[in-house]
C-alpha positions in Angstrom: -13.0 -7.1 19.9 -13.3 -8.8 23.2 -10.7 -11.0 22.7 -7.5 -8.8 22.7 -5.2 -10.4 20.1 -1.6 -10.3 21.2 1.7 -12.2 20.5 3.0 -14.6 23.3 3.9 -12.8 26.7 6.9 -10.5 26.4 9.2 -8.5 28.9 7.1 -5.9 31.1 8.4 -2.4 30.7 9.5 -0.4 33.6 9.9 3.4 33.3 12.6 5.4 35.0 11.4 6.4 38.2 8.3 4.3 38.3 10.6 1.5 38.9 7.9 -0.4 41.0 5.4 -0.2 38.0 5.7 -2.8 35.0 3.7 -2.1 32.0 3.1 -5.3 30.2 3.3 -5.5 26.6 1.7 -8.5 25.8 -0.3 -11.5 27.3 -0.9 -15.2 26.5 -4.4 -14.6 25.2 -5.1 -15.9 21.3 -4.2 -13.7 18.4 -7.8 -12.6 16.9 -11.4 -14.2 17.4 -11.8 -15.9 14.0 -9.6 -16.0 11.1 -12.1 -13.7 9.4 -11.6 -11.0 12.2 -8.0 -11.4 12.1 -7.8 -11.1 8.2 -9.8 -8.1 8.4 -7.6 -6.8 11.2 -4.2 -7.6 9.1 -5.4 -6.3 5.9 -6.7 -3.0 7.4 -3.1 -2.3 9.1 -1.3 -3.0 5.9 -3.7 -1.2 3.7 -3.4 1.9 5.7 0.2 1.6 6.6 0.8 1.5 2.7 -1.3 4.4 2.3 0.6 6.6 4.6 3.9 5.3 3.7 5.2 8.7 2.6 3.8 10.4 5.9 6.5 10.2 8.6 4.1 11.5 11.2 1.3 9.1 10.6 1.5 5.9 12.8 -0.5 3.3 11.9 -0.9 -0.2 14.0 -3.2 -2.7 15.7 -3.3 -5.4 18.2 -0.8 -3.4 20.5 -1.5 -2.5 24.3 -2.4 1.5 24.5 -1.6 2.7 28.2 -3.5 5.8 28.8 -3.2 6.7 32.5 0.7 6.9 33.8 1.4 4.8 36.6 -1.5 2.6 36.4 -1.1 -0.8 34.4 -4.3 -1.7 34.4 -5.5 1.5 32.1 -5.0 0.0 28.8 -6.7 -1.1 26.0 -5.8 -3.2 22.9 -7.5 -1.3 19.8 -7.7 -3.9 16.5 -6.6 -0.9 14.4 -5.6 2.3 15.4 -4.1 5.6 13.6 -2.2 8.4 15.6 -1.8 11.6 13.4 1.3 14.0 14.3 3.3 10.5 15.9 6.5 9.4 14.1 6.3 6.1 12.6 9.7 5.2 12.7 10.1 5.1 16.7 10.3 1.6 18.0 7.3 0.4 20.1 6.5 -2.3 22.1 3.3 -0.6 23.6 1.9 2.8 23.0 2.1 5.3 25.9 -0.3 8.2 25.5 1.9 10.3 28.1 5.2 9.5 26.3 3.8 10.3 22.8 2.0 13.4 24.1 -0.7 12.4 22.1 -3.8 10.0 22.3 -5.3 7.9 19.5 -7.2 9.6 16.2 -9.0 6.7 14.7 -9.8 3.4 16.0 -11.6 0.4 14.4 -12.8 -2.7 16.5 -13.6 -5.7 14.3 -16.8 -6.7 16.6 -18.9 -9.8 16.9 -21.9 -10.9 19.0 -19.9 -12.1 21.4 -17.8 -9.2 22.2 -20.7 -6.4 21.6 -20.8 -5.6 25.4 -17.1 -4.7 25.5 -17.0 -3.0 22.1 -20.0 -0.8 22.5 -20.0 -0.2 26.4 -16.5 -0.8 28.1 -14.1 0.3 25.2 -16.5 2.7 23.6 -16.2 4.5 27.1 -12.4 4.4 27.2 -12.3 5.8 23.9 -14.8 8.6 24.4 -14.0 9.5 28.0 -10.4 8.4 28.6 -8.7 8.6 25.3 -10.9 11.1 23.8 -10.4 9.3 20.2 -11.9 11.6 17.6 -13.4 8.7 15.4 -14.2 5.3 16.3 -15.6 2.7 14.2 -17.0 -0.7 14.4 -17.2 -3.5 11.8 -19.2 -6.7 12.3 -17.9 -8.9 9.3 -20.5 -11.6 10.0 -23.4 -9.4 10.6 -24.1 -10.9 13.9 -25.7 -8.0 15.6 -24.7 -4.6 14.1 -27.4 -3.2 11.8 -25.9 -2.0 9.5 -22.5 -4.3 10.3 -20.3 -1.2 9.5 -20.9 1.8 12.1 -18.8 5.0 12.9 -18.9 7.7 15.6 -17.4 11.0 15.9 -16.4 12.8 18.9 -18.5 16.3 19.4 -18.6 18.2 22.5 -17.6 14.9 24.8 -20.1 12.8 23.2 -20.2 10.1 20.1 -22.4 10.9 17.5 -23.1 8.6 15.0 -22.1 9.1 11.3 -24.6 8.7 8.8 -23.8 6.5 5.3 -22.8 8.3 2.3 -23.5 6.0 -0.7 -23.1 3.0 1.4 -19.8 4.5 2.9 -18.6 6.1 6.2 -16.5 9.3 5.6 -13.3 9.4 8.1 -11.9 12.9 8.4 -8.7 11.7 10.0 -7.9 9.5 7.2 -9.3 11.6 4.3 -10.6 8.2 3.1 -14.4 6.4 3.3 -14.8 3.2 4.9 -17.1 0.7 3.2 -18.5 -3.0 3.8 -17.8 -5.4 0.8 -19.5 -8.5 2.2 -17.3 -9.7 5.1 -14.5 -7.4 4.2 -13.9 -3.8 5.3 -12.4 -1.8 2.4 -11.1 1.9 2.3 -12.1 4.1 -0.5 -10.5 7.0 -2.0 -12.6 9.6 -3.5 -10.0 11.4 -5.0 -9.0 8.5 -7.4 -12.6 6.9 -7.2 -10.8 3.5 -6.2 -10.8 1.1 -3.1 -7.3 0.9 -1.8 -5.7 -2.5 -2.9 -5.6 -5.2 -0.2 -2.3 -6.9 0.3 -3.6 -9.6 -2.3 -4.5 -6.8 -4.7 -1.6 -5.3 -4.6 0.6 -8.2 -4.9 -1.5 -9.1 -8.1 -0.9 -5.4 -9.2 2.9 -5.9 -8.8 2.9 -9.0 -10.7 0.8 -7.6 -13.5 3.1 -4.7 -13.7 6.4 -7.1 -13.7 4.6 -8.9 -16.4 4.0 -5.8 -18.5 7.5 -4.8 -17.5 9.0 -7.8 -19.0 6.8 -7.9 -22.0 7.9 -4.3 -22.6 11.6 -5.5 -22.5 10.7 -8.2 -24.7 9.2 -6.1 -27.1 12.0 -3.6 -27.0 14.4 -6.4 -27.4 12.5 -7.6 -30.6 12.5 -4.0 -32.0 16.2 -3.7 -31.2 16.8 -6.7 -33.2 14.6 -5.7 -36.0 16.3 -2.4 -36.3 19.8 -4.4 -36.1 18.9 -6.7 -38.8 17.4 -3.3 -40.7 20.9 -1.9 -40.3 22.6 -5.0 -41.5 20.4 -5.3 -44.7 20.9 -1.6 -45.1 24.7 -2.2 -44.9 24.7 -5.0 -47.5 22.5 -3.0 -49.8 25.3 -0.3 -49.5 28.0 -2.8 -50.1 26.1 -4.1 -53.2 25.4 -0.6 -54.6 29.2 0.3 -54.2 30.2 -2.9 -55.9 28.2 -2.4 -58.7 29.3 1.2 -59.1 32.9 0.0 -59.0 32.1 -2.5 -61.5 30.3 0.2 -63.6 33.4 2.5 -63.5 35.6 -0.2 -64.3 33.4 -0.9 -67.4 33.4 2.8 -68.6 37.0 2.9 -68.1 37.4 -0.2 -70.4 34.9 1.3 -72.8 36.8 4.7 -72.9 39.9 2.8 -73.5 38.6 1.1 -76.5 37.3 4.4 -77.8 40.6 5.9 -77.5 42.1 3.0 -79.3 39.7 3.3 -82.0 40.1 6.6 -82.5 43.9 6.5 -82.7 43.8 3.5 -85.1 41.2 5.5 -87.4 43.2 8.6 -86.9 46.1 7.1 -88.3 44.9 5.5 -91.3 43.3 9.0 -92.1 
């Protein structure tokens, strides 16, 4: 996008021997061009961060200054979404310096519009192709203002970007191991291994809520079963006590009858 989203101005960065060179890590330009573009940006970063959460050497970010020429503070670009493979994710960063990381970017998405098409298709494309040499570059025009189709992708081959062909309405990304797909005004990521889209933050929240409700229902069912088993145990104990009482009563009655029989025999024995 032409409008480079960023937070309010932050302190410039001064690197060691280059004490005279400041590398700004932000400016005062507004965040996002439209709420729709910003929402796609935020969703994409969060979805990919969650997908690669267990991969310590996959760094996902966006809306960050990427400097690609040491000593030149003007040589920077701010991708909407980017992924760098082989770069530690737990390293604190205010900006991305390719010479410090010893690695460029591997995957970039620009959320484009009619007002930014020149920058996204010319200026940024040239930077990603010639300066940073990004292997995969994708553009998504949520409103379908000028791109046809609104989702397009390029792969770097022999120093040139080659347009990717759609496969069943999706564009494959070898870097991500995923496929990108347009869902109306939303950019989605499809996992062919599972046959499912990666869930958006809202979908993930709904999934977690449903899981919580299922867990609560299971706990309630288990508690009900425990109470039923306890009640059954108590009934069995009461029945055992009842039978024991009956057995004691029967034994007493048998003893009484035995004694009466003995008495009868004793009396009749004497008479004979």
